[in-house]
N, C-alpha and C positions, 0 to 999 in steps of 0.2 A: 504494500499500500504506500502510495507517495505521501510525503509529509504535508501537513496542512500549510497552505500558502498564507503568508502574511497579508493583511488587508491591502497594502500598497501593491504587492505583487499580484494579488487577485484582481485589483483594479486594472493594472497594466495588461493582464491576460484578457480581461473583458474587452478592453479597447481593441486589442489585437483581433479577438474573435469577431467583434463588430465590423472591423475593416475586412476581415477575411470573407465574410458572408455578404459584403457590399451593403451594409446598413447605410442608407443615404443621409439620414437626419439624426444627429446625436446632440443631446444637451447634457452638459457636465456641470453639476453644482459643485463649486470649488471655492475654498477659502484662499487659494493662492493660484491665480490664473497663470502667472509666469511659470510656475512649476508644472502646471497642466500642459502648457505649450511645449515645455521641454520634454515631457513624456511623449507627446505626439511626435516631436522631432526624432526622438530615439527610435520609436517604433514605426514611423511612417516616412520621415523626412529624408532618409538616405537616398531614396530612389524616386519618390513621387513628388510632384510639385506641391508646395505648401505656401499659401499666402494668408495673411490675416487682415482683418478690418477692424478699426476702432474709430470713434467719432472725431478724434483729433488728427491722427496720421493718415486716415483713409486706408487705402490698400498698401500693404507692405509685404515684400517677399520674405519668406522665412528660411529658404534654402536656395541652392544654385538653380535647381529645376524651377523654383518659383520665380527667380529673377528672369528666366527665359520666357515665362508666361506673362510677365508684367507688360511687355511691349504689346502683346496681343490684347490684353485686358484694357489698358488705359491709353495706349498710343503715346502721343506727345503731351498729353494733358498732365496737370499736377495730380498725382495720386491722392493727395490730401483733399481734393475737391469731390471725391466720390462719396456720396451719401449712403445712408443705411439701406434704402431700397435699391439704389443703383448697384451697390456692391453685390447684392444677391442676384440681380439680373445679369451682371457681368460674369458671375460665377459659372453661368451656363457655358462659357467659352473655355473653362479649364480643361486641360488635357485629361486623358484617361487616368484613373486612380488619383487624381488631384484632390486637394483638401483646402477648404476655406475655413479659417478659424475666426469666429465672429464674437468680438468682445462685448461684455455687458449686454447680452441679448435681452435680459429682462427689462431693460430700459426702452426697448423698441418693439418687442413682439406683440404688444397690445395694440399697436398701430395697425389698422386693417390692411394697409398696403404692405407692411413688413410681413405680417402673418400670411398673406396671400403669396408673397414672393418666396417665403420659406416653403410653403406647401407646394408651390410650382416646381421646386427642385426635387421633390420626392422621386417621381418616376424618371425624370431626366437623369438624375445622378445614379439611380439604381441600375441603369442599363450598362454602365461601364466603370463601376467601382469608385465613383467620386463620393466625397463626404463633406457635409456641412456640419461643423462642430460649433454649437452655440454655447459659449461660456457664460455662466450665470452664478449667482451667489447662493450659499446654502439656504434652503427654505423656499426658494423661488418656485412658482407654480406656472406651468404652461397654460396658455389660453386654451379654451375648449376646442377651438378650431384645429389645434395642433396636437392635442393630448394623445390622440390615437396613432399619430404618425411619427412622432419624435421619440426616440429611445432616451429616457432620462437616466443618467448615472450620477452617483454621488462619489466624489473623490474622498477617500478616507483621510483623516488627520494622521500625522506621523505616529507610529507606534513607539513603544519604549526603545526598541532596537534602533529605529531611525533617529530618535532623539539622542540616544547614546552616541551614535556616530557624529551627529551635529555637535554634541558637547565635546567630544574628543578632538574634532577638527578645529573648533573654535579656540579651545585651550592651547592646542599646538600652534595655531597661527599667532596667538597672542603671546606665546613664549612665557607662560606663567606656570607655577608648580602644578603638576598633575594631581588629580583627586584620588583618594583611596576608594576602595569598593563601596563603602558605606556613603561617602560623600558624593560619589557619582550617582548612586541610586537615589539619594535625596534630591539631587539636582534634576534628574530625569522626572521624578515625581512632580517637582515644581513646574516642569515644562509640559507635562501631559495636558492635552486639550488645546494646545497652540498649534497653528500651522507652521511650516518650516521657516518662512521668512521672519515672522515675529519672534519665533523661538531663537533664531540666530541673533536678532536685534537685542532682545532682553538679556541674552547671554553676554554679548559684547559689552553692554552697558553695566553689567554686574561684575565685570572682571577688573582686577587691579593687579599691581605687581605682587601683592600678597596672596593673590589667588581669587577664588570665587566667593562673593558675598551672597550667601544663600538667602538671607533675609531680604536683601535688596532684590534678588531674583523673584521671590514671592511677591514683593510689592509691585514689581513690573507686571507680573502675571495678573494680580488683582486688578490693576488698571485696565488691562485688556479685557478681562471678564466683565468688568462693570461698565464697559461700553455698550453691552447688550441691554436694551431697555428692560427694566424690571429685575435685573440680576444684581445682587451685591454679595460681597464675601463677608461672612460673619467674623467679627473681630472681638467678640465678647469673651469674658473669662469665667462665665457662670459654670457651675458643675451641678451634678445631681444632688449634692448636699444642700444646695440652695432651694431645693424643691421639697416641700413638706408632703408626706404621704406618698401615694403612687408607688408603693414598694414593689409590686409585681412587675410593672412596666419598667421600672428602673433596673431591676435584676435582669429582666429579659434583654433590654438594650445594652446593658453592661456586658452580658454574655456575647451578644452579637458583635459589639465593637472589639472585644478582646479575643474573639474566637479565631480559629484557623483561617476562616474565610472572611476576615475583617474587611469592611468596606473601605475603599480608598477615597471616597467622597460622600458627603451627605447633603441632600437637598431638602430645605425647609420650604413648604408651601404655606405661607401665612394666611390665616383666616379662610381656609378653603371652604368652610361651611357656607360662607356668603356666596360662593360661586354656585352652590346648589340651591340657594334660596329661590323659591318660586318656580322651580322646574317641575314640581308636582310628580304624580305617578301615573300620568295619562299614557296613552298608547302611541304618542308621537315619536318616541325614541330619543327625545332630547336628554332626559336624565341618563339613559343608558349610554348615549354617546359621550356625555360629559364625564361620566364615571370612567369610561374607557380612557379618555384623554388624561 
């Protein structure tokens, strides 16, 4: 039996499989678009023409084959003048097995013209292995017109092994003292949940000639987490001793936290009973859906 693939490796395999079967329309929810493009270049860009479009630079070649396509796509005009709809129309001229990477697609796909232009590429691209890769943010939802025709993929965040590699490379580049095993594990714990780019940034900002400031690393991570609306990191010092009574639940939670399968993170949902207020027990399914969420 083959070993279980890491999430990043599985994602790369899924991308390769999608290309192999000529999936024409792919949307990738990613926290690091530059890393996603690099993955496309590793798996696709050695032989096939790759170009990308964004709202500022317009059409840009991503490899040598893509540079050869640019003349056919834009001629003598300024590539930056190509708009969101025109980029999709011009993509019809891409060579066999070519790819257009479309940045921040969620900003444009609710426009009826963009949605139609994306859909128009489905059958055209399917015939000769071309791909439209729509890069979007985590949590984005496709418009109804495209939901059945676009393959939606989620790029996973770096796992512990990936973050450990980033940690080792960053410390080596900074020429600071290496961490011992326990220090390295604590640093990786502080980085879990971050994408590769912010992980590198918070690491670099937490390094000094004396080594890695773990508390500063956690502070940087808290700042990133708290950018998400509604999320905050608990900084209190309360303990179960501050709670009177509730002995059974305190014993149970203590056993969970101190057990062999101890949680690495705990999420508190404040005043959740207010979210259920007024949902009733009717047959509409509202309460069931909310409970599941």
